N, C-alpha and C positions, 0 to 999 in steps of 0.2 A: 505493501501499499504505499502511494507516495505521502510523503507531507507538504503541503504546503502552508508554508508557513505568513500569516500576514500582520507580522510586528512595525514590517517600514509602514506600513499605513498608521501605524499607530499614539494617538490614543484614541482619535477619533477616527472611523473611515465614515466622512458624510459628506464629498462630492460624484460628479457624476462620474468624472473620467477616473475616480479609484475604484466604484463599481463593475466601469468596463471593464476593468483590468484585471479585479479579481473573475469575473465570470468568468470573461477570455483565459485567464491561465488554469481556471477548475475545466474546463469545458477543453481546453488541449490536453488538459493532465487528465481527463477521462477520455480523452479517445487513448492516449496511450497506457493507460492503468486502468485494473477492473474495479478500483473504489482508490478513493481521496479521505486523505487527514487534513484535514482544516485545522492549523496550530491560532488561535484566538488571544494567546497571550499575550498583554498588554494591550489589546484593546477592551478599553471603557466602554465604549462605548458606538452606537452603531443608527443613524439617521436612519429611521421608518422607509423614508424613497430608499436607498442603500439597499437594507434588508430586504426589500421587495422585487428592487433589479438582479441581485442577484443570486435569493434563495430561492423568493419566490421563485423567478423563472428557471433557475436550476427546477423549481417542485412539480411546476406544468411541464415543461421540457418532459421528465424522469417517470415523472408520477409519482405515487405514495409510498407505494412498496418499492420501486429500482433507489428513490433519490433517499431512503434509507438503509438499505444496503450500501449504495455507494457509496455516500455523504456521510463522514466522520467528524464532529465536530470536537476540538480537542478544548480546553481549558478554558473554556466560555464561561463568561459565568453569566450570574442568573442573569443579571440586568438583560445582557447581550443576547441571551440567549431568548427571553423573552420579546425582543425588541424583532429578534428573527421569527421568532411564531408570529409578530402582528404582521411582518412583509410577507410570508405564508401566504396566511389569511388574505390580506390586501389583496395580493396576488390571486387568490381566486374564490375573489368577489368580484373581481374586475373579467376576469374570463369570461 
């Protein structure tokens, strides 16, 4: 499993450019690996639109079962996990 470290975006992921880069990195690694681990160490917060842009889009594209089989979140605080859940929920509502 390939680990993608997001610490270069710390402490807050809050702009579209960063979201696009992160999403592209995850998709590229998924094309070469069965699964990826996303290390969120150092990420204190994330804009909900970024969570939707990254994780919501992945959730819609992969489907719930594949998403949870192929995407592992590591070192995510409870706040960041909640923001990611909200991003996925917002993507589902807009789909």
